All heavy atoms as TSV, in Angstrom:
chain	resi	resn	atom	element	x	y	z
A	1	MET	N	N	3.613	-4.400	4.466
A	1	MET	CA	C	2.941	-3.133	4.741
A	1	MET	C	C	1.746	-3.425	5.705
A	1	MET	O	O	1.069	-4.384	5.553
A	1	MET	CB	C	2.442	-2.554	3.420
A	1	MET	CG	C	1.610	-1.294	3.613
A	1	MET	SD	S	1.060	-0.529	2.100
A	1	MET	CE	C	-0.457	-1.404	1.779
A	2	ASP	N	N	1.588	-2.492	6.600
A	2	ASP	CA	C	0.427	-2.562	7.517
A	2	ASP	C	C	-0.870	-2.411	6.693
A	2	ASP	O	O	-1.007	-1.454	5.923
A	2	ASP	CB	C	0.547	-1.423	8.513
A	2	ASP	CG	C	-0.516	-1.437	9.591
A	2	ASP	OD1	O	-1.588	-1.958	9.344
A	2	ASP	OD2	O	-0.215	-0.930	10.671
A	3	PRO	N	N	-1.766	-3.373	6.785
A	3	PRO	CA	C	-3.020	-3.283	6.014
A	3	PRO	C	C	-3.781	-2.002	6.263
A	3	PRO	O	O	-4.500	-1.517	5.395
A	3	PRO	CB	C	-3.826	-4.493	6.410
A	3	PRO	CG	C	-3.056	-5.246	7.420
A	3	PRO	CD	C	-1.715	-4.545	7.647
A	4	LEU	N	N	-3.644	-1.401	7.432
A	4	LEU	CA	C	-4.329	-0.162	7.719
A	4	LEU	C	C	-3.829	0.953	6.765
A	4	LEU	O	O	-4.603	1.831	6.404
A	4	LEU	CB	C	-4.145	0.288	9.164
A	4	LEU	CG	C	-4.907	-0.516	10.181
A	4	LEU	CD1	C	-4.512	-0.106	11.597
A	4	LEU	CD2	C	-6.406	-0.319	10.028
A	5	LEU	N	N	-2.581	0.890	6.410
A	5	LEU	CA	C	-2.032	1.956	5.546
A	5	LEU	C	C	-2.623	1.994	4.202
A	5	LEU	O	O	-2.588	3.002	3.510
A	5	LEU	CB	C	-0.481	1.827	5.503
A	5	LEU	CG	C	0.279	2.128	6.786
A	5	LEU	CD1	C	1.765	1.936	6.568
A	5	LEU	CD2	C	-0.037	3.536	7.294
A	6	SER	N	N	-3.250	0.882	3.752
A	6	SER	CA	C	-3.895	0.894	2.449
A	6	SER	C	C	-5.096	1.818	2.419
A	6	SER	O	O	-5.591	2.218	1.390
A	6	SER	CB	C	-4.322	-0.515	2.043
A	6	SER	OG	O	-5.333	-1.006	2.907
A	7	ARG	N	N	-5.595	2.213	3.603
A	7	ARG	CA	C	-6.688	3.183	3.710
A	7	ARG	C	C	-6.260	4.616	3.495
A	7	ARG	O	O	-7.053	5.510	3.263
A	7	ARG	CB	C	-7.328	3.068	5.075
A	7	ARG	CG	C	-8.122	1.791	5.292
A	7	ARG	CD	C	-8.675	1.751	6.677
A	7	ARG	NE	N	-9.592	0.638	6.845
A	7	ARG	CZ	C	-10.947	0.744	6.841
A	7	ARG	NH1	N	-11.502	1.896	6.733
A	7	ARG	NH2	N	-11.653	-0.294	6.944
A	8	ILE	N	N	-4.914	4.869	3.575
A	8	ILE	CA	C	-4.383	6.197	3.371
A	8	ILE	C	C	-3.975	6.374	1.917
A	8	ILE	O	O	-3.213	5.564	1.412
A	8	ILE	CB	C	-3.185	6.436	4.303
A	8	ILE	CG1	C	-3.560	6.123	5.779
A	8	ILE	CG2	C	-2.647	7.846	4.155
A	8	ILE	CD1	C	-4.710	6.928	6.320
A	9	THR	N	N	-4.451	7.432	1.283
A	9	THR	CA	C	-4.163	7.690	-0.098
A	9	THR	C	C	-3.533	9.089	-0.216
A	9	THR	O	O	-3.825	9.999	0.548
A	9	THR	CB	C	-5.412	7.591	-0.997
A	9	THR	OG1	O	-6.399	8.511	-0.459
A	9	THR	CG2	C	-5.997	6.187	-0.944
A	10	ILE	N	N	-2.681	9.167	-1.272
A	10	ILE	CA	C	-2.102	10.483	-1.563
A	10	ILE	C	C	-2.311	10.766	-3.065
A	10	ILE	O	O	-1.870	9.974	-3.904
A	10	ILE	CB	C	-0.601	10.518	-1.231
A	10	ILE	CG1	C	-0.425	10.267	0.298
A	10	ILE	CG2	C	0.022	11.858	-1.655
A	10	ILE	CD1	C	1.004	10.158	0.688
A	11	ASN	N	N	-3.026	11.801	-3.349
A	11	ASN	CA	C	-3.338	12.184	-4.719
A	11	ASN	C	C	-2.946	13.643	-4.853
A	11	ASN	O	O	-3.521	14.521	-4.224
A	11	ASN	CB	C	-4.848	11.970	-4.988
A	11	ASN	CG	C	-5.238	12.392	-6.358
A	11	ASN	OD1	O	-4.486	13.055	-7.081
A	11	ASN	ND2	N	-6.454	12.053	-6.760
A	12	PRO	N	N	-1.988	13.935	-5.712
A	12	PRO	CA	C	-1.524	15.322	-5.856
A	12	PRO	C	C	-2.631	16.307	-6.265
A	12	PRO	O	O	-2.507	17.517	-6.073
A	12	PRO	CB	C	-0.459	15.247	-6.943
A	12	PRO	CG	C	-0.160	13.825	-7.152
A	12	PRO	CD	C	-1.265	12.995	-6.585
A	13	GLU	N	N	-3.728	15.776	-6.823
A	13	GLU	CA	C	-4.779	16.636	-7.272
A	13	GLU	C	C	-5.942	16.745	-6.252
A	13	GLU	O	O	-6.966	17.294	-6.563
A	13	GLU	CB	C	-5.308	16.115	-8.608
A	13	GLU	CG	C	-4.174	16.051	-9.609
A	13	GLU	CD	C	-4.629	16.118	-11.045
A	13	GLU	OE1	O	-5.820	16.348	-11.279
A	13	GLU	OE2	O	-3.737	15.957	-11.873
A	14	GLN	N	N	-5.717	16.222	-5.078
A	14	GLN	CA	C	-6.759	16.252	-4.046
A	14	GLN	C	C	-6.095	16.691	-2.734
A	14	GLN	O	O	-5.022	16.196	-2.357
A	14	GLN	CB	C	-7.396	14.878	-3.865
A	14	GLN	CG	C	-8.498	14.844	-2.906
A	14	GLN	CD	C	-9.070	13.434	-2.764
A	14	GLN	OE1	O	-8.345	12.507	-2.654
A	14	GLN	NE2	N	-10.394	13.317	-2.864
A	15	ASN	N	N	-6.723	17.603	-2.049
A	15	ASN	CA	C	-6.186	18.068	-0.755
A	15	ASN	C	C	-4.756	18.561	-0.843
A	15	ASN	O	O	-3.984	18.369	0.095
A	15	ASN	CB	C	-6.313	17.023	0.317
A	15	ASN	CG	C	-7.775	16.739	0.714
A	15	ASN	OD1	O	-8.607	17.636	0.589
A	15	ASN	ND2	N	-8.062	15.532	1.133
A	16	PHE	N	N	-4.383	19.118	-1.960
A	16	PHE	CA	C	-3.036	19.624	-2.192
A	16	PHE	C	C	-1.970	18.542	-1.959
A	16	PHE	O	O	-0.867	18.816	-1.516
A	16	PHE	CB	C	-2.769	20.832	-1.309
A	16	PHE	CG	C	-3.715	21.974	-1.548
A	16	PHE	CD1	C	-4.771	22.184	-0.705
A	16	PHE	CD2	C	-3.589	22.778	-2.675
A	16	PHE	CE1	C	-5.678	23.203	-0.931
A	16	PHE	CE2	C	-4.503	23.832	-2.922
A	16	PHE	CZ	C	-5.553	24.027	-2.030
A	17	GLY	N	N	-2.304	17.286	-2.243
A	17	GLY	CA	C	-1.384	16.203	-2.111
A	17	GLY	C	C	-1.195	15.730	-0.672
A	17	GLY	O	O	-0.355	14.870	-0.432
A	18	LYS	N	N	-2.009	16.202	0.210
A	18	LYS	CA	C	-1.931	15.765	1.635
A	18	LYS	C	C	-2.513	14.388	1.777
A	18	LYS	O	O	-3.466	14.037	1.083
A	18	LYS	CB	C	-2.670	16.724	2.571
A	18	LYS	CG	C	-2.214	18.179	2.548
A	18	LYS	CD	C	-1.052	18.304	3.453
A	18	LYS	CE	C	-0.643	19.811	3.487
A	18	LYS	NZ	N	0.380	20.064	4.415
A	19	PRO	N	N	-1.966	13.557	2.662
A	19	PRO	CA	C	-2.554	12.209	2.868
A	19	PRO	C	C	-4.043	12.321	3.275
A	19	PRO	O	O	-4.407	13.127	4.130
A	19	PRO	CB	C	-1.691	11.672	4.008
A	19	PRO	CG	C	-0.438	12.406	3.959
A	19	PRO	CD	C	-0.804	13.781	3.500
A	20	SER	N	N	-4.861	11.475	2.620
A	20	SER	CA	C	-6.278	11.483	2.839
A	20	SER	C	C	-6.716	10.076	3.171
A	20	SER	O	O	-5.946	9.102	3.085
A	20	SER	CB	C	-6.995	11.940	1.557
A	20	SER	OG	O	-6.551	13.240	1.227
A	21	ILE	N	N	-7.972	9.941	3.547
A	21	ILE	CA	C	-8.516	8.629	3.993
A	21	ILE	C	C	-9.381	8.086	2.870
A	21	ILE	O	O	-10.387	8.714	2.457
A	21	ILE	CB	C	-9.309	8.801	5.280
A	21	ILE	CG1	C	-8.375	9.369	6.351
A	21	ILE	CG2	C	-9.878	7.445	5.712
A	21	ILE	CD1	C	-9.121	9.928	7.541
A	22	ARG	N	N	-9.002	6.927	2.382
A	22	ARG	CA	C	-9.755	6.182	1.341
A	22	ARG	C	C	-10.181	7.016	0.132
A	22	ARG	O	O	-11.238	6.852	-0.375
A	22	ARG	CB	C	-10.955	5.504	1.957
A	22	ARG	CG	C	-10.640	4.420	2.960
A	22	ARG	CD	C	-11.827	3.657	3.465
A	22	ARG	NE	N	-12.597	4.387	4.424
A	22	ARG	CZ	C	-13.937	4.610	4.352
A	22	ARG	NH1	N	-14.622	4.142	3.359
A	22	ARG	NH2	N	-14.537	5.283	5.276
A	23	GLY	N	N	-9.281	7.880	-0.269
A	23	GLY	CA	C	-9.550	8.717	-1.454
A	23	GLY	C	C	-10.629	9.779	-1.287
A	23	GLY	O	O	-10.977	10.460	-2.219
A	24	MET	N	N	-11.075	9.951	-0.061
A	24	MET	CA	C	-12.052	11.003	0.244
A	24	MET	C	C	-11.341	12.314	0.543
A	24	MET	O	O	-10.096	12.356	0.606
A	24	MET	CB	C	-12.949	10.585	1.399
A	24	MET	CG	C	-13.799	9.360	1.100
A	24	MET	SD	S	-14.953	8.928	2.427
A	24	MET	CE	C	-13.852	8.174	3.596
A	25	ARG	N	N	-12.071	13.317	0.768
A	25	ARG	CA	C	-11.436	14.601	1.064
A	25	ARG	C	C	-11.155	14.815	2.535
A	25	ARG	O	O	-10.878	15.928	2.983
A	25	ARG	CB	C	-12.302	15.731	0.499
A	25	ARG	CG	C	-12.354	15.691	-0.995
A	25	ARG	CD	C	-12.684	17.028	-1.611
A	25	ARG	NE	N	-12.631	16.962	-3.049
A	25	ARG	CZ	C	-11.547	17.210	-3.753
A	25	ARG	NH1	N	-10.443	17.549	-3.199
A	25	ARG	NH2	N	-11.583	17.136	-5.064
A	26	TYR	N	N	-11.233	13.757	3.309
A	26	TYR	CA	C	-10.860	13.829	4.737
A	26	TYR	C	C	-9.379	13.669	4.858
A	26	TYR	O	O	-8.809	12.640	4.442
A	26	TYR	CB	C	-11.593	12.740	5.540
A	26	TYR	CG	C	-13.077	12.871	5.516
A	26	TYR	CD1	C	-13.859	11.826	5.015
A	26	TYR	CD2	C	-13.695	14.020	5.998
A	26	TYR	CE1	C	-15.264	11.925	4.998
A	26	TYR	CE2	C	-15.094	14.101	5.970
A	26	TYR	CZ	C	-15.843	13.066	5.480
A	26	TYR	OH	O	-17.219	13.165	5.480
A	27	ARG	N	N	-8.728	14.648	5.447
A	27	ARG	CA	C	-7.232	14.596	5.581
A	27	ARG	C	C	-6.853	13.887	6.889
A	27	ARG	O	O	-7.487	14.060	7.933
A	27	ARG	CB	C	-6.672	15.993	5.560
A	27	ARG	CG	C	-6.955	16.726	4.276
A	27	ARG	CD	C	-6.380	18.134	4.288
A	27	ARG	NE	N	-6.857	18.853	5.460
A	27	ARG	CZ	C	-6.439	20.083	5.774
A	27	ARG	NH1	N	-5.582	20.715	5.013
A	27	ARG	NH2	N	-6.901	20.651	6.863
A	28	VAL	N	N	-5.764	13.168	6.801
A	28	VAL	CA	C	-5.183	12.520	7.964
A	28	VAL	C	C	-4.918	13.518	9.021
A	28	VAL	O	O	-5.183	13.299	10.199
A	28	VAL	CB	C	-3.939	11.671	7.563
A	28	VAL	CG1	C	-3.183	11.199	8.807
A	28	VAL	CG2	C	-4.269	10.534	6.634
A	29	GLN	N	N	-4.338	14.697	8.655
A	29	GLN	CA	C	-3.970	15.681	9.626
A	29	GLN	C	C	-5.164	16.216	10.416
A	29	GLN	O	O	-5.017	16.566	11.586
A	29	GLN	CB	C	-3.223	16.800	8.962
A	29	GLN	CG	C	-4.054	17.704	8.104
A	29	GLN	CD	C	-3.240	18.754	7.371
A	29	GLN	OE1	O	-2.199	18.463	6.761
A	29	GLN	NE2	N	-3.662	19.982	7.417
A	30	ASP	N	N	-6.335	16.234	9.805
A	30	ASP	CA	C	-7.531	16.689	10.529
A	30	ASP	C	C	-7.942	15.675	11.636
A	30	ASP	O	O	-8.282	16.103	12.728
A	30	ASP	CB	C	-8.669	16.947	9.569
A	30	ASP	CG	C	-8.340	18.037	8.589
A	30	ASP	OD1	O	-7.614	18.995	8.958
A	30	ASP	OD2	O	-8.776	17.933	7.418
A	31	VAL	N	N	-7.888	14.426	11.285
A	31	VAL	CA	C	-8.237	13.371	12.278
A	31	VAL	C	C	-7.206	13.419	13.409
A	31	VAL	O	O	-7.532	13.390	14.617
A	31	VAL	CB	C	-8.285	11.994	11.628
A	31	VAL	CG1	C	-8.459	10.902	12.661
A	31	VAL	CG2	C	-9.451	11.938	10.642
A	32	LEU	N	N	-5.914	13.441	13.054
A	32	LEU	CA	C	-4.837	13.473	14.048
A	32	LEU	C	C	-4.927	14.724	14.914
A	32	LEU	O	O	-4.714	14.687	16.141
A	32	LEU	CB	C	-3.492	13.360	13.394
A	32	LEU	CG	C	-3.165	12.034	12.700
A	32	LEU	CD1	C	-1.823	12.145	12.004
A	32	LEU	CD2	C	-3.188	10.904	13.663
A	33	GLY	N	N	-5.281	15.838	14.313
A	33	GLY	CA	C	-5.428	17.104	15.068
A	33	GLY	C	C	-6.519	16.994	16.113
A	33	GLY	O	O	-6.355	17.456	17.273
A	34	MET	N	N	-7.612	16.399	15.730
A	34	MET	CA	C	-8.717	16.222	16.745
A	34	MET	C	C	-8.289	15.308	17.857
A	34	MET	O	O	-8.527	15.578	19.019
A	34	MET	CB	C	-9.965	15.669	16.023
A	34	MET	CG	C	-10.686	16.680	15.145
A	34	MET	SD	S	-12.254	16.018	14.457
A	34	MET	CE	C	-13.286	16.022	15.961
A	35	MET	N	N	-7.585	14.207	17.501
A	35	MET	CA	C	-7.162	13.295	18.504
A	35	MET	C	C	-6.145	13.970	19.448
A	35	MET	O	O	-6.175	13.797	20.659
A	35	MET	CB	C	-6.536	12.031	17.885
A	35	MET	CG	C	-7.474	11.237	17.005
A	35	MET	SD	S	-8.836	10.423	17.862
A	35	MET	CE	C	-7.917	9.192	18.761
A	36	ALA	N	N	-5.254	14.731	18.875
A	36	ALA	CA	C	-4.208	15.447	19.671
A	36	ALA	C	C	-4.840	16.464	20.591
A	36	ALA	O	O	-4.350	16.706	21.701
A	36	ALA	CB	C	-3.191	16.107	18.746
A	37	ALA	N	N	-5.972	17.030	20.165
A	37	ALA	CA	C	-6.671	18.023	21.018
A	37	ALA	C	C	-7.469	17.381	22.147
A	37	ALA	O	O	-8.053	18.047	22.999
A	37	ALA	CB	C	-7.564	18.878	20.139
A	38	GLY	N	N	-7.480	16.032	22.131
A	38	GLY	CA	C	-8.165	15.337	23.203
A	38	GLY	C	C	-9.565	14.857	22.875
A	38	GLY	O	O	-10.295	14.317	23.712
A	39	ASP	N	N	-9.981	15.039	21.621
A	39	ASP	CA	C	-11.310	14.552	21.198
A	39	ASP	C	C	-11.281	13.048	21.184
A	39	ASP	O	O	-10.383	12.432	20.603
A	39	ASP	CB	C	-11.664	15.097	19.820
A	39	ASP	CG	C	-11.862	16.611	19.807
A	39	ASP	OD1	O	-12.518	17.063	20.734
A	39	ASP	OD2	O	-11.383	17.227	18.891
A	40	PRO	N	N	-12.281	12.400	21.763
A	40	PRO	CA	C	-12.365	10.931	21.705
A	40	PRO	C	C	-12.729	10.508	20.250
A	40	PRO	O	O	-13.327	11.242	19.488
A	40	PRO	CB	C	-13.483	10.600	22.677
A	40	PRO	CG	C	-14.302	11.812	22.791
A	40	PRO	CD	C	-13.393	12.987	22.534
A	41	PRO	N	N	-12.434	9.243	19.934
A	41	PRO	CA	C	-12.734	8.715	18.576
A	41	PRO	C	C	-14.181	8.914	18.232
A	41	PRO	O	O	-14.513	9.203	17.101
A	41	PRO	CB	C	-12.362	7.239	18.674
A	41	PRO	CG	C	-11.365	7.194	19.773
A	41	PRO	CD	C	-11.734	8.261	20.772
A	42	GLU	N	N	-15.097	8.791	19.199
A	42	GLU	CA	C	-16.502	8.947	18.900
A	42	GLU	C	C	-16.841	10.348	18.363
A	42	GLU	O	O	-17.653	10.519	17.483
A	42	GLU	CB	C	-17.340	8.689	20.173
A	42	GLU	CG	C	-17.262	7.275	20.728
A	42	GLU	CD	C	-15.965	7.001	21.504
A	42	GLU	OE1	O	-15.301	7.955	21.952
A	42	GLU	OE2	O	-15.661	5.836	21.664
A	43	ASP	N	N	-16.122	11.368	18.870
A	43	ASP	CA	C	-16.344	12.741	18.384
A	43	ASP	C	C	-15.792	12.896	16.962
A	43	ASP	O	O	-16.350	13.636	16.164
A	43	ASP	CB	C	-15.712	13.747	19.326
A	43	ASP	CG	C	-16.519	13.928	20.615
A	43	ASP	OD1	O	-17.613	13.338	20.748
A	43	ASP	OD2	O	-16.039	14.626	21.508
A	44	VAL	N	N	-14.667	12.247	16.709
A	44	VAL	CA	C	-14.088	12.272	15.363
A	44	VAL	C	C	-15.084	11.672	14.372
A	44	VAL	O	O	-15.323	12.216	13.265
A	44	VAL	CB	C	-12.704	11.532	15.314
A	44	VAL	CG1	C	-12.176	11.484	13.886
A	44	VAL	CG2	C	-11.712	12.206	16.241
A	45	LEU	N	N	-15.684	10.560	14.731
A	45	LEU	CA	C	-16.614	9.905	13.868
A	45	LEU	C	C	-17.893	10.729	13.640
A	45	LEU	O	O	-18.508	10.702	12.575
A	45	LEU	CB	C	-16.966	8.513	14.397
A	45	LEU	CG	C	-15.792	7.501	14.447
A	45	LEU	CD1	C	-16.240	6.211	15.088
A	45	LEU	CD2	C	-15.233	7.281	13.058
A	46	LEU	N	N	-18.257	11.504	14.679
A	46	LEU	CA	C	-19.436	12.384	14.473
A	46	LEU	C	C	-19.072	13.552	13.539
A	46	LEU	O	O	-19.857	13.984	12.731
A	46	LEU	CB	C	-19.848	12.961	15.860
A	46	LEU	CG	C	-20.643	11.984	16.750
A	46	LEU	CD1	C	-20.836	12.671	18.121
A	46	LEU	CD2	C	-21.914	11.594	16.127
A	47	ALA	N	N	-17.820	14.031	13.640
A	47	ALA	CA	C	-17.394	15.177	12.801
A	47	ALA	C	C	-17.203	14.723	11.359
A	47	ALA	O	O	-17.413	15.535	10.438
A	47	ALA	CB	C	-16.069	15.723	13.350
A	48	PHE	N	N	-16.788	13.488	11.152
A	48	PHE	CA	C	-16.534	12.918	9.861
A	48	PHE	C	C	-17.376	11.666	9.674
A	48	PHE	O	O	-16.881	10.556	9.804
A	48	PHE	CB	C	-15.033	12.639	9.677
A	48	PHE	CG	C	-14.147	13.780	9.933
A	48	PHE	CD1	C	-13.264	13.780	11.022
A	48	PHE	CD2	C	-14.131	14.929	9.086
A	48	PHE	CE1	C	-12.408	14.840	11.220
A	48	PHE	CE2	C	-13.328	15.995	9.326
A	48	PHE	CZ	C	-12.424	15.946	10.382
A	49	PRO	N	N	-18.631	11.820	9.337
A	49	PRO	CA	C	-19.615	10.675	9.359
A	49	PRO	C	C	-19.271	9.550	8.368
A	49	PRO	O	O	-19.790	8.458	8.518
A	49	PRO	CB	C	-20.947	11.301	9.079
A	49	PRO	CG	C	-20.663	12.617	8.465
A	49	PRO	CD	C	-19.317	13.030	9.002
A	50	ASP	N	N	-18.459	9.830	7.321
A	50	ASP	CA	C	-18.143	8.793	6.365
A	50	ASP	C	C	-17.005	7.891	6.827
A	50	ASP	O	O	-16.685	6.911	6.148
A	50	ASP	CB	C	-17.758	9.410	5.007
A	50	ASP	CG	C	-18.922	10.151	4.380
A	50	ASP	OD1	O	-20.087	9.656	4.470
A	50	ASP	OD2	O	-18.699	11.196	3.760
A	51	LEU	N	N	-16.397	8.242	7.930
A	51	LEU	CA	C	-15.284	7.449	8.460
A	51	LEU	C	C	-15.743	6.393	9.443
A	51	LEU	O	O	-16.841	6.443	9.959
A	51	LEU	CB	C	-14.236	8.349	9.128
A	51	LEU	CG	C	-13.644	9.459	8.280
A	51	LEU	CD1	C	-12.578	10.229	9.062
A	51	LEU	CD2	C	-13.108	8.942	6.960
A	52	ASP	N	N	-14.851	5.413	9.697
A	52	ASP	CA	C	-15.151	4.432	10.716
A	52	ASP	C	C	-13.890	4.271	11.608
A	52	ASP	O	O	-12.883	4.905	11.347
A	52	ASP	CB	C	-15.580	3.125	10.127
A	52	ASP	CG	C	-14.596	2.468	9.161
A	52	ASP	OD1	O	-13.378	2.572	9.378
A	52	ASP	OD2	O	-15.030	1.887	8.163
A	53	MET	N	N	-13.995	3.438	12.625
A	53	MET	CA	C	-12.913	3.283	13.554
A	53	MET	C	C	-11.604	2.849	12.919
A	53	MET	O	O	-10.525	3.241	13.291
A	53	MET	CB	C	-13.317	2.362	14.699
A	53	MET	CG	C	-12.299	2.335	15.807
A	53	MET	SD	S	-11.929	3.937	16.481
A	53	MET	CE	C	-12.984	3.924	17.884
A	54	GLU	N	N	-11.740	1.986	11.897
A	54	GLU	CA	C	-10.533	1.531	11.212
A	54	GLU	C	C	-9.816	2.732	10.501
A	54	GLU	O	O	-8.606	2.678	10.369
A	54	GLU	CB	C	-10.866	0.441	10.171
A	54	GLU	CG	C	-11.322	-0.851	10.814
A	54	GLU	CD	C	-10.206	-1.509	11.617
A	54	GLU	OE1	O	-9.178	-1.916	11.003
A	54	GLU	OE2	O	-10.312	-1.598	12.872
A	55	ASP	N	N	-10.559	3.670	10.070
A	55	ASP	CA	C	-9.952	4.868	9.441
A	55	ASP	C	C	-9.126	5.653	10.470
A	55	ASP	O	O	-8.067	6.194	10.168
A	55	ASP	CB	C	-11.003	5.764	8.815
A	55	ASP	CG	C	-11.691	5.114	7.641
A	55	ASP	OD1	O	-11.039	4.410	6.879
A	55	ASP	OD2	O	-12.915	5.280	7.520
A	56	ILE	N	N	-9.659	5.763	11.670
A	56	ILE	CA	C	-8.917	6.462	12.740
A	56	ILE	C	C	-7.661	5.687	13.056
A	56	ILE	O	O	-6.552	6.291	13.191
A	56	ILE	CB	C	-9.821	6.628	13.992
A	56	ILE	CG1	C	-10.937	7.584	13.690
A	56	ILE	CG2	C	-8.968	7.109	15.192
A	56	ILE	CD1	C	-11.968	7.723	14.813
A	57	ARG	N	N	-7.770	4.345	13.156
A	57	ARG	CA	C	-6.625	3.540	13.401
A	57	ARG	C	C	-5.566	3.687	12.276
A	57	ARG	O	O	-4.372	3.669	12.488
A	57	ARG	CB	C	-7.021	2.072	13.593
A	57	ARG	CG	C	-7.752	1.886	14.915
A	57	ARG	CD	C	-8.128	0.394	15.155
A	57	ARG	NE	N	-6.951	-0.401	15.206
A	57	ARG	CZ	C	-6.798	-1.555	14.549
A	57	ARG	NH1	N	-7.769	-2.029	13.798
A	57	ARG	NH2	N	-5.662	-2.231	14.617
A	58	ALA	N	N	-6.074	3.799	11.039
A	58	ALA	CA	C	-5.186	3.979	9.886
A	58	ALA	C	C	-4.408	5.268	9.975
A	58	ALA	O	O	-3.205	5.335	9.669
A	58	ALA	CB	C	-5.972	3.960	8.575
A	59	CYS	N	N	-5.066	6.375	10.457
A	59	CYS	CA	C	-4.402	7.640	10.628
A	59	CYS	C	C	-3.285	7.477	11.689
A	59	CYS	O	O	-2.132	8.033	11.477
A	59	CYS	CB	C	-5.379	8.705	11.051
A	59	CYS	SG	S	-6.520	9.168	9.731
A	60	LEU	N	N	-3.569	6.816	12.724
A	60	LEU	CA	C	-2.573	6.603	13.801
A	60	LEU	C	C	-1.444	5.722	13.302
A	60	LEU	O	O	-0.239	5.989	13.600
A	60	LEU	CB	C	-3.223	5.981	15.048
A	60	LEU	CG	C	-4.242	6.893	15.776
A	60	LEU	CD1	C	-4.970	6.091	16.798
A	60	LEU	CD2	C	-3.593	8.090	16.363
A	61	ALA	N	N	-1.753	4.685	12.498
A	61	ALA	CA	C	-0.704	3.841	11.953
A	61	ALA	C	C	0.170	4.650	10.988
A	61	ALA	O	O	1.411	4.453	10.938
A	61	ALA	CB	C	-1.348	2.658	11.224
A	62	TYR	N	N	-0.462	5.532	10.207
A	62	TYR	CA	C	0.315	6.358	9.279
A	62	TYR	C	C	1.271	7.284	10.039
A	62	TYR	O	O	2.444	7.422	9.685
A	62	TYR	CB	C	-0.674	7.212	8.434
A	62	TYR	CG	C	0.039	8.012	7.356
A	62	TYR	CD1	C	0.506	7.389	6.178
A	62	TYR	CD2	C	0.277	9.376	7.530
A	62	TYR	CE1	C	1.156	8.141	5.217
A	62	TYR	CE2	C	0.913	10.113	6.524
A	62	TYR	CZ	C	1.342	9.505	5.405
A	62	TYR	OH	O	2.016	10.239	4.434
A	63	ALA	N	N	0.781	7.917	11.095
A	63	ALA	CA	C	1.647	8.801	11.906
A	63	ALA	C	C	2.787	7.982	12.522
A	63	ALA	O	O	3.928	8.471	12.534
A	63	ALA	CB	C	0.820	9.435	12.996
A	64	THR	N	N	2.485	6.784	12.993
A	64	THR	CA	C	3.528	5.938	13.560
A	64	THR	C	C	4.586	5.581	12.487
A	64	THR	O	O	5.786	5.643	12.710
A	64	THR	CB	C	2.925	4.639	14.157
A	64	THR	OG1	O	2.020	5.052	15.183
A	64	THR	CG2	C	3.999	3.762	14.694
A	65	ALA	N	N	4.086	5.231	11.311
A	65	ALA	CA	C	4.996	4.915	10.185
A	65	ALA	C	C	5.887	6.092	9.835
A	65	ALA	O	O	7.056	5.910	9.532
A	65	ALA	CB	C	4.204	4.413	8.976
A	66	LEU	N	N	5.346	7.289	9.855
A	66	LEU	CA	C	6.137	8.451	9.562
A	66	LEU	C	C	7.297	8.646	10.532
A	66	LEU	O	O	8.382	9.093	10.186
A	66	LEU	CB	C	5.256	9.730	9.566
A	66	LEU	CG	C	4.478	10.033	8.340
A	66	LEU	CD1	C	3.603	11.299	8.594
A	66	LEU	CD2	C	5.349	10.248	7.125
A	67	MET	N	N	7.006	8.297	11.784
A	67	MET	CA	C	8.033	8.497	12.815
A	67	MET	C	C	9.057	7.399	12.847
A	67	MET	O	O	10.119	7.605	13.432
A	67	MET	CB	C	7.321	8.608	14.234
A	67	MET	CG	C	6.322	9.738	14.316
A	67	MET	SD	S	7.027	11.352	13.869
A	67	MET	CE	C	8.277	11.568	15.079
A	68	THR	N	N	8.745	6.251	12.239
A	68	THR	CA	C	9.648	5.103	12.386
A	68	THR	C	C	10.305	4.660	11.066
A	68	THR	O	O	11.107	3.761	11.070
A	68	THR	CB	C	8.917	3.899	12.991
A	68	THR	OG1	O	7.823	3.589	12.147
A	68	THR	CG2	C	8.437	4.221	14.393
A	69	SER	N	N	9.914	5.289	9.960
A	69	SER	CA	C	10.418	4.824	8.682
A	69	SER	C	C	10.850	5.991	7.776
A	69	SER	O	O	10.291	7.085	7.861
A	69	SER	CB	C	9.343	3.982	7.979
A	69	SER	OG	O	9.801	3.591	6.700
A	70	SER	N	N	11.777	5.728	6.948
A	70	SER	CA	C	12.156	6.794	5.990
A	70	SER	C	C	11.328	6.685	4.653
A	70	SER	O	O	11.355	7.512	3.820
A	70	SER	CB	C	13.622	6.700	5.654
A	70	SER	OG	O	13.986	5.426	5.127
A	71	GLU	N	N	10.655	5.498	4.476
A	71	GLU	CA	C	9.859	5.305	3.278
A	71	GLU	C	C	8.522	4.672	3.675
A	71	GLU	O	O	8.477	3.679	4.404
A	71	GLU	CB	C	10.572	4.373	2.323
A	71	GLU	CG	C	9.798	4.139	1.009
A	71	GLU	CD	C	10.573	3.261	0.088
A	71	GLU	OE1	O	11.827	3.283	0.101
A	71	GLU	OE2	O	9.903	2.505	-0.667
A	72	ILE	N	N	7.427	5.289	3.174
A	72	ILE	CA	C	6.085	4.785	3.480
A	72	ILE	C	C	5.417	4.429	2.199
A	72	ILE	O	O	5.411	5.191	1.249
A	72	ILE	CB	C	5.274	5.816	4.242
A	72	ILE	CG1	C	5.941	6.103	5.576
A	72	ILE	CG2	C	3.828	5.371	4.437
A	72	ILE	CD1	C	5.278	7.225	6.334
A	73	VAL	N	N	4.802	3.273	2.118
A	73	VAL	CA	C	4.079	2.825	0.924
A	73	VAL	C	C	2.614	2.900	1.278
A	73	VAL	O	O	2.172	2.332	2.279
A	73	VAL	CB	C	4.474	1.394	0.549
A	73	VAL	CG1	C	3.648	0.924	-0.626
A	73	VAL	CG2	C	5.972	1.293	0.269
A	74	THR	N	N	1.860	3.646	0.448
A	74	THR	CA	C	0.393	3.744	0.645
A	74	THR	C	C	-0.281	3.341	-0.660
A	74	THR	O	O	0.397	3.173	-1.698
A	74	THR	CB	C	-0.037	5.133	1.053
A	74	THR	OG1	O	0.291	6.031	-0.046
A	74	THR	CG2	C	0.579	5.598	2.346
A	75	ALA	N	N	-1.545	3.219	-0.596
A	75	ALA	CA	C	-2.320	2.838	-1.816
A	75	ALA	C	C	-2.274	3.916	-2.831
A	75	ALA	O	O	-2.097	5.051	-2.574
A	75	ALA	CB	C	-3.746	2.501	-1.402
């Protein structure tokens, strides 16, 4: 397993079961949405001050894993 993926958590009782970052209420989809809109990582980190660059990389790794695997293991 990619060590970055251990930063992605899924809890059915948090964020409606959507993948989140390190058990916080920051959703992977929000980070990816900002990146897709063209926001640089620095702006993502300003918008979500509890995150760091490794969290952004973890979101990208998670999206890559979704596109390349039928089974994803997260923490």
